N, C-alpha and C positions, 0 to 999 in steps of 0.2 A: 113594473113586474119586468114584462116582456124586455121593457128597455135594459133592464138589470141584465135578464140571462144573456140578453143581446151582447152586452159588454163583457160579460164572463166569458162568452165563447169566444170573442174578439181576442180577448185577453189573453184566453190560452190559445188559441192557435198563434197568436205574436209570439209566446213566450216558446210554442213549439217550434216555431218558424228560427225563431235566434239558436235554439238548441241545434235545429238542422244545420244552420250556418257554422255554428261552432264545430261539430263534425266534419262538414264539408271543410274548413279551413284547417283543423288538423289534419285532415286526408293528405291534403299536399302539402304541408307541412312534414307529414311524417317519414319521408326519404330522409331528410336532412338529420331530424331529431333521433331516429333509428340506428342512424351511422355513428351518431356520437354515442348510443347507449349500447350498442352490439358489443359483445365479448370481441377482445381484441384476438382471441383463438380463431374466428372465424374471417378474420382479415388478412391471413398468412399467405402470402402469395411465393411462387416461384416458378422457374420455366418450364417445368414439368411436374406431373404428378407422382412419377413413378419414383424408386432410388435413385441417387445422384451420385457419380464417382466421385472419391475421395480427390481432396486439392483441385477444386473447379471455380474458377473464376466466372461471374456470371456480372453482367452489367444490366442496369433497370435504369431507363428514362421516364420521366415523370412531366408532361406538360399542363399548367394551371395557370387560371387569372385570376388576380386579385379585382375584385369588383366594389370594393369599399374604400372608403379615403382613409380610413383608418388602417395602418399600415403594419400593425402588430400581428404576427402569424405565429401560432403554435404548432410546434410538430412533435408528433409523437413517432418514436423508431426503436427499432429493435431487430436482431437478427439471430442467427444461429452461430453463427462464427465472424469473424472480423469484416467490417466495412468502413467504408469512407464515402462521405457525401460531398457533393459539389453542388452549390446554388448558384443558377445564370453562368456554369463555367469556371466558377471562385470555388476553392478548398471552404467547406464549410464545418462539418464536424465528423468524427470517428467514434466507433464503437464495437459493439454493446457494452453497456458497463456488465460485468460479470454476474450471474445468478444461477442460482438452484433450479433445473427443472421443474421441481414441484413449486419455486417462487420465483415465476420467470418476471421479470422487468423491462419496461420501454423507459428508454432516454425522453426529457422533455427540454425540448432547444425551442427558441424565441429566434423569429427573424424579423428584421423590419424592410418590408419590401413595397415597392410605389405600385400604385395601381397599375393594371396591364397584365399581360403575358409575362410568363416566368416558367423557368425550366430547373427540372431536380434530375441529378445524374448519382447512383450509387452503385459502386463495385462493393461486390459482396464476394469474399474469400471462403467457400465451403470447405474446411480442413476436413469433417469425416472423422476424427480421432480425438480421445480425449488426450486433453492438455491442462495443465496446472491453471489455466484461465477458465474453460469450459469443458464441460462435459460434450460428448460427441452425440449431438442434436441433428435430426435430419434438417435439410438446409430450410431455411424460411426468410424471407423480410418480410416486415411489417412496417408499414408507413403512412400516417394519416396526417392532413392539416386540417387546423381551424383557424376560423377569425372571428373570436368570441366562443359561442356555443354552436355555431355554425360551420359544419364540414365544408372544406374547399375540396371539390371535384377533380383529381388528378387522371390525367389520362395515362395509363403504363403500359411500357412495351419492354421488351427484355430479350437478350440474346447471350449466349455463353460466348465469352471473351477467348479467341482464339488467339495463340501463339505462345501461350503456354505450355510448358512440357510438366504434364501430371506428375506427381511423385517423386521427382529426381532423388530429393533427400530430405527427412526431416533436418529440422535445426538442430534438436536433439530430442530426445523420448519427452521433454517436458512440453514440447513447443508443437506447433503446425510444421510447414512444409516451407523451403527456401524459394522463392521465384525466380523463376527461369524462364525469362521472356523474349523471344523474338520477336520485338517490335514491327518487323517489317509484315509480319503475319495477322497483326492485331487491329482492330477497328480504329484508326487513329483521331485523335480528336473527338472520340464519341461524347465525351462529357459535356462540350459546349451544345448553344440552343441551336446554332445552325449546322450542326450534323446531318447527314443527309443520306447514310448508309442504309444499303438495303439487309431484309432478311430479320426485322426485329419483329417479334410476334406478343400478343398480349398474353402476361403471365395467369398462369392459373390459381385457382386457391386452394391451399392446402391445408393438410390436417398434422399435427404433432403430436406425440405426447407430451404436452406442456398444460399446466393448471392455468388458473384465472393470472394476468398478468396486472400489475400495481407498477405504477408508476417509481422511479427510481429518485433515492430522496438526496443524491450527490450534484453539488454543481457540474457545469461539463468540466471535464478536463482542460486543460490550456494546450495551446502550440504556441511554443516559446522558441525565438528565433535564434539560435545561436552562430556566431560567425567564427567559423574554425580559424586555427593557426596553422598555417603551411609552415610544415617543418622538415623537409625533405622531396626531393622529387629527381627523377631521373628516365633511364632508358630501360627498357625489359625484354628479355626473350623466355620464351618457353623452353622447359626441360623437361616436363614428366608427362607421362600418360597420355591415354586419350580423353577427351573432352569429360567425359561423365566418370572416369576411373574413381576417382577420390577427390573431389572439387576441393576440399581443404588442402591437401598436400598437392593437389596440383598450384594454387595459388601461392603458398609459402614456399615454394621450392623455385619457384620462377627465379631467373638471374637476373638482378637488378643493378648490374653494373656494367654487364657487355662487354668484359674487356677481353675475351677470346669470342663469345657466340655475336652474329650481327643483331643488331635492334630489330624488334617486331613489334614495339609500341612504347606507350609512355606509363608513368605512375607519378602518384603523389602521396605524401602520408601527411596526415590532419593530425593538432591535437586539440581537442575539443574542449580542454580545461579540467574536466573531471568526469569521472563515470557517468552515462548519461541513458536513457532510452530516447533514442533519436534515429531519425532519417535523413539521408542526404537530399536534398533537392539541387540536382545539379542542370545547368544547360550547357550544353556542347555541341560542337559542330563536327561531324565525325563522319567518315567515308561509310558508304554502305556496308553492312555486314562486320563493321568491327564489334567487337565484344568488350562489353563493359561489366567488370564486376568491383562490387564494394565488399572489404571484408572489415569487421570489428573484434576490438578487442579490447580490455582492459587494463591491459599493459604491454609493454612491447617484449618480446620473446626473441632473445640475441638482436635487439636494435628492430625488429620488424614487427607488422601485424600479424599477428597468428589467428587464423578464424577456428580453432577448438576453444571450446568452451571447458576449463577446468572441471572435476567433479559432474560433470553432468550423468552419470554411470551410461553413459551412451556415447556412439559416433558423435559427433558433430561439427556444423557448418554454418560457422555464423557469417553469412554472405549472400550476397544477390547476386544475380549472373543475367545479363540484357543483349541482346545483340540489337545493333542501330538501324534505323531505317535509311541515314544518309540525312547530310544537312542537319540543321539546328533542330535541337530536340531536349527537351526535359526530361529526367530520369530521375522518377520518383518511385522509392519502395513503396508498396501499401502496408506494409507491417513495420513498426519501429524496432529497431534491434537495441540491445546495450552495448555499451565501451566507451571508453575515451578516446582512443587512437582509432582512426580511420585511414584505410588506403584506398584507394581507385587504381585498378591495373586497367589499361586499356589495350588491347591487340588490333592493331592498323598500324599504315603508313603515318609513321610518325610527324612527317612534315604537313600531314593533312589532320592531324587532331588540333582543335583548339577549345581552350577553356574560354566561357563566356561569364559564368556566374557560378560560385561555389558557397551556397549556404548549407545549415543544416536546421531541421525542425525538431524540437526537444517536446516528448509527451511528459507532461505532469502537472498535477493537481493544484500544486503551488506557484504562486511566483515571489509575490512581496513577504519578505519575513517581517512578522511584527514584534517579536520578541529581541531582544539584544541584548550583549553582554561584553562590557569592557572594564579591564582591569590593569592595576600597575605591573603586570605579568604578560607580556605581548605573546609566549606560548600558550598561556591556558585560552588565550582571547582567541587563538588560530585553530586549537582544537575544540572550543565549543561553536565555531560558525561551521567546522569540519562535519562535528555532529549533525549540523540544521542542513547542510547540502547533503550530506548522505541521505538523511532524511527524505528531503525533496527528490533525490534521484530514484528513491524507492515508492514514491507515494505518484498513484497514478489513479485507476476507478478503483483501487483498494491499495494497502498499505501493504507493499510486497517485500520478501526477505532481501531481493536484489534483483536487480534490473535484467540481469544479462544472464545467468544461467537457468532460471525457471519461472520469474515473475509470480511466484506463489505465494498465495494467501495463507500465512500460517497464524494459527492463534497465539501463539508464543510471541510473534513479532508484535501482533495486533495489541495483546493484552498486556506486555510488560513494559520494556522500554519505549516501543512506539506510540504508546499512549503519553508518557511522560514527557518525551520528546516533544510530541504534536503539540501538547498544552502549554509546553513552555516557549514555543515559537510562533504559535498561530490560533486564530481565532476558530476558526472552522474546523472542529472534530467529527465531521459525519462519516469520515471513514471510517472511524471507530465504533459510532454507533451500528453502521452497517454492517460492520466486520463481525461484532457480537451477535448481531441478529443471525447473521447468516451462518454463523457456527451454530447457532441452535437449529436455524432450518436444517444444518445437516447432520444433525444428529444419528447416531446409530440406533438400531433397531433397540436396545435398552434403554435410550435416554441419553447416553455419554455425547456430549457436545464434540461437533467436528474439529478437528486439529489443524487440516489442511482442506482447503474447500473454496468455491464448491466446486471446482477443477480437482481433476487429481483424485483426491478423497482418501483421508487419513484421520484416524482418532488415535490420540496420544493422552495417556490417563494424565499425566503430571499437567497438560495443557488445560484439560477439562475441568481439574481443582484449580488451575490460575485462572479461568474464565468467572468463576465465583468474585472473587475481588476486584476483578477488571470491574465487572458489570457496578460495582458500588463505588470504583476509581472513575468510570465516566460521569456518574451523578456527580460525584466531587468536584469534577473538574468544570462541569457543565452547570451543574443544578437542574438536570433535567430528569426527574423522578418518572418519567413515563417509561423509561425504560426498563424500569423494575418492576412497572406494573406489565408492561408486555411481556417480558420474558420470565415471570416467575414461574410460571406453571413448566416451563424449561429447565430452568433451576430444580425445581423439586424432582424430575425424571432423571436429573443428570447426577443429582446425589443418590436416588435408588441404585442408580445401574454401579455405583461405588459400593454400596451399601452390600451386594448382591454378591460382591467380591470380597468383603472383611473377613481374614480368616484371625487365628489368635494372634499373628505377628504383623496383622492390619492389609493392607489391601495387595490383593493377590496379583501375579503378575499376568494371570489371565484378562487380567481388565483392559489392556494394551500397553503399549510403548511408552515405559517410563522413561521421556526423555528429560534426563536432569541437566546435561552440558554435555558438550564435546570433550572427550577424554575422559570422562566421568567413569569410576568403576564403584559398582554397589558394592553394598555390605554383602556379606555371607549369609545371612539368615534368609528365610524363606521370602521377605517383602522388603523390597527396598525400603530404608527409611527417611529418605529427602521424600519420596512419594508420599509415604503416611505424613510427614508435615506438611505438606503442600495440601493434602485431604483436610487435615484438621483446620488448617487456615479456611480451607472452603466451607466447613462445619461454623466456625465462626462466623464468617460472613453470611451465612444463611441465615443464623441470629439475627445479628442488625438487620438484614435484608426484611425478614420476617415482623421485627419490630417497626422498620420504617413504613412497610404496608399495613399496621395495627392488625398482626395476625398471633395473638395471644397463646393461642394454643399449637401454634408453628413454631414459636418463640420456644416454648417449654420443650418441644419434640426436637428441635435442631441442639438445644442446650445439653440435656440429656443424651443425645448422640457424642455430641462433642467433649462432653466430660468424660463417658465410658472410653470413647477412643483414646483420647490422650493419656490412658495409662499405660498404652503403649510404646510410645517414645520415651515415657518416664521409666519403664519397666527395662526397657532396651539401654539407656543410656546406663541406669543402674548397675547391668551388665557388665558394661565397659567401663567401669570404674573400681578403684581401688580406695583403701583408707587415705589416702596422700591425694586422692581426686581423679579427674576422669581422664583415662585414657585416649588422651585426644589423638594420636596419629591412628589409633583404630578406628576412632568416629570419624577422622575425616575431614577435609575443608568444605566439602559441600555441607554436609549433614551438621558440623559445627555452627556454618552460617545460618543455617535455618532453625536449628534448633536455640541458638542465640535471640534470632528473629523473631520466634514464636514463644519466647518466654521460658522455654524448658530448661534455662538453664540459671542456677538461683544466684541471686547477686552477689554474694560472695566468691563463687567459682566464674563469674564474669570475667575478670581482669584475666585469667589464667586464658578462658578462652578468646578472649582478644589477642594477645600474645601469640597464642597458637596460630589465629587468622595469620596475622602479619609475618609471623614467621614463614608460615606456608608462601605466603604472596612474595615474599622475597627471597626464596629459594627457587622460583620458576623463572621462565622464561617470559619476557625480557630482562628482569631483573639480574638473574643469572644467567651469562651468555653460555655456559656450556650445560646449563638444564635440558632435558628432554624437548625435542619442538613435536607441536600438533600439526605434523604432516600430512596428515588425512584423517577422514572420520574414524577409519581403524585404527589410529594410533594411541589409544586408552594408555593413559599412565597416571599413579597418584601424584606427580610431580609435573602438573598442570595447572594453568588458569586461563581464562577465558574475558573478553572485554564482555560476553553475555552475562556471567554469573556476577560479575563486578556490580551489575546492578540490585543483585541482592545483596551482596558482601560489604560494599561502599558504605551504604547507611547504616548499616550495624556499626560499622568501625566510625562511622561521623559522629553518631548517637552517643556514642561512649569515648567521645574524644579525641578522636585520631583523624580530625580533620585535615590537619597538618601532613599526616601522613598519605592521606589519601591525593590532597594536592600534587604530592611529590610523585605519586602512583601515575598521576596523569602526564605529567612531565615525562617520566621515565618511560612507561607502557605506551600510551598514546602519542607523545614526542617520536615513538619510534614508529608508530605506525605512518606517520608523514614523513618520513624519511625519505630519500630517494625522488621527491617534489611529488609524493601522493596528496589529493587533494579530499581526497573519502577517505572512509573508514575501512580497514579491511575487517573480515570476518572473525578471524582469530587473529592471535598474535605471530601469524606465518602468511608470507607471502604466497603460499599456493591455492588459498582460497580464495574466495570472491573478493575485490579490492573496493567493494561498494556493500556494504550489510548495515542497514541502520540498527541491528541491534547492539553495534558497538556505539551506542551513542550517548551511554549513560552520563560521560561527565557533563554533556550539554545540560541534561535537564536537573544533577546535583547542584552544579553552579548555579541555574538560575533560582534553586530552592532554596540553599541551604545560605549559599554567598551573597545572594540579594536579598534573601532572608524572608520573603512574603511566601506562604504556600495557600493556594486556592480551597478554600473550606466552602465551594458554593452550595452544598448539601445542608451547609447551617443556614444559608439565606443568601440572598442577590450579592454577588460580588463580594462576597464575605471572605477576610484572608485571617491566618494566625500568624503573627511575626514569632519566627526562630531564625534570628541570626547566627551562622556559626562559620566566622571568617577566615580561621585557620592563619597562612603567614603573610597574608593579603593586607596592606592599607589602605587600599584607595579601589571603588567599584561604582560602577554606575551601569544599568540596563534597564530595558522594558521588558513588562509581563503583560500578555496580550490579555483581551476581556471578551467575554462571550459575543459583546456587542459588536466588536472589531475595533474597538477602543482600546488603550494600552494605560497602564500604570508608568510611570516612570521611578525608579529607585535611584540614589545617590547615596553614598556614605565614605566616608573618610576618617580615619584612624588620628587623632592628636593627643599625644601622649596616653593616657589609659582609659580615656574616652574616646566614643564614636559617634561622629556628625553624622543622623541617620535623616535622609530627606526624601518625601513622598510626593511628588506628583502625580494629578490624577486625571484624566480626561472625562472622567463622570463619577458621580460618587462611590465608594466603597467604605467597607464596615473594618476594622483591622483590630484583633483583640491580641493586645499586649500583655504577656503574662506577668505576673508579679515578680517573678525570679528573674526577669531580664536583666533587673534593677534599671528601669528606662525612666526619665523624668516623668511619663505619663504611664499609666496601665489600666488596663480594663478594655473594655470593649469602646473603640473610638470610632465616630463617623468624622469621614474624611470629604469634604464635597470638593476640596480643589488642591490643598497641601497640608502637610504636616512635618513639624520639625522635631524630632527625638534626640535626647543625648542617651547613649548607652553606656554602660559599664564594658569593657572589654574583659571577656570571660575568658581570653586567653588560650583558646583553641578553634 
């Protein structure tokens, strides 16, 4: 008995010792584990705790040791403004991925490093102003390294980088500041591991008005090497003003011929092949004090690069300014800028100016294009590719409207043309998922989702209505239903914001800016009927959304709303009709297109509506060279068309037997866009706007969908397509359609007599629904493992 008690006592003591040992081990392990779990907000650092001056550059140096043979290192990094990261003296990444202050994000980056000592260098440019990219958040840097779950300790120091002149000029009111740097006064080569400069101090922890961080779900934005084409060079002389009077005017007014003035330096002009978001990386050998300026433009003005950005709504300075330290030196602007043409002006003794290496680095989300389109019409092939290249130029950490004027994420770009072109050319549609979510995160107090976000800020009622169908389109293109589950509460609030503004004639102007199109003139009633039809489409979308999530009570609710609201466009169309039919001129082009699209025009009246739309298009520039031009955002006129609204108009025409008309419009209007050597698509049918705007790319997705014939319907199942070939006057076509996995489907067809030989070759199994009315040799839902050959009747349109 005593022996048993003794064993029990020893056993209890043994367990207690084990428990104590466990707690001791946990205590020693706690610092590493706590750093992993500690909220990011407690790990923000900066050089000072107090408020910082705008347009400040700070360098952070971090030394760390990799002790494990496994060389996979995970970096978490974020900041309040732009930053560039070097690892062991080599460029590694830049950021941040844009975010809303209430939903901050950090980037995830992976490094492969050998065992031993390594060095981080991070330059952070604190802008201190609202931009189209980010709100003005007080400065910080967050950076942690992990090997597996274990945090790697980093020894940080920081210092303000001298030599920068603060707040000389903003690039424009949508961007931050131009770089104005005297490199003689800065900490030279501080990014390198062997730098030994003095005055670097340990950064302090700071708190900012930010909520819980989460990881960005985007792949790293790529840095792509661009070889420039030198198109002109010569001597220059200064002719205008003091150094900072007006940097853009000073640059543009320099004498680049020096027929009467003595030379004061040299200049070169480069063509980058297309409008891009880029930065020069030039190695030059220069005398000390030589001034180096890079200027960027989308097109040449009087044969020269003009640093002004048209339609900036402010002064603009699309340039960088450096002063050389003397000798061999690399000039590397921290922030990339948009343009196709670049000029470098060097003020210094001409005989001492030597160009050693001239390259450009492009910032872009996409590299390889997975989709393709070729036909027996070379011009259409060129237009298809121009749409893709324009899309690439506008894709970075968000799909932006253009890379030069503002780099803003507008919902109308994300939700309409952008997603369609993206799904036609690329497998990775993460930009669109994130764009739809950030729109919801940027909602107004009443719930209306954001139209311009997360920087800048703006709420457009028309875009908010388009957001609902766009969420469903993302599901259709990817099969990812989780976005519908995640955003349903935001969708309900968005609709509620509209409902609060519904009047007898529809959605009140008080709901927010109803952007329908540039040049658009609204109807004279108390509510814009085009906006009403967009909102009706949103209600129809909510019915489908609720059905997908199995919410029968919500299906009924939104169905009742849609039925009730549909009476408004019906009543308005009735008012604008006679016994002979609709008064199409009073209804107008935009409202006619949307009414046709949403089924408000009966079958017997559709033909007249289609004819009106075609007649309107043919009476506008560039079809009619004498028609009014859309010279500026204020040049409203009923006799206008835009590439943006063709995204809505052309499918209506195509699906009503007018593919040949649409193909001819591509040739005429988009062919006009590519005249003069342009390689990206203009914002509107006028060259005074941006020369790279992805919302002009509707021919790309429409050729991929209708002419290749496979329409993704991944909402119906994995790799599910509907076959609907509408060929127009083409006779032979081939192309690729991306799959979410990264693989593609190869399509090839050829017309022979009245038959079309249609061939599918797929890199992974797909399902294709072939409708009976297509008169194919096979119909129904076909499972295709590798290939399929069909014979189709030529429907003649």
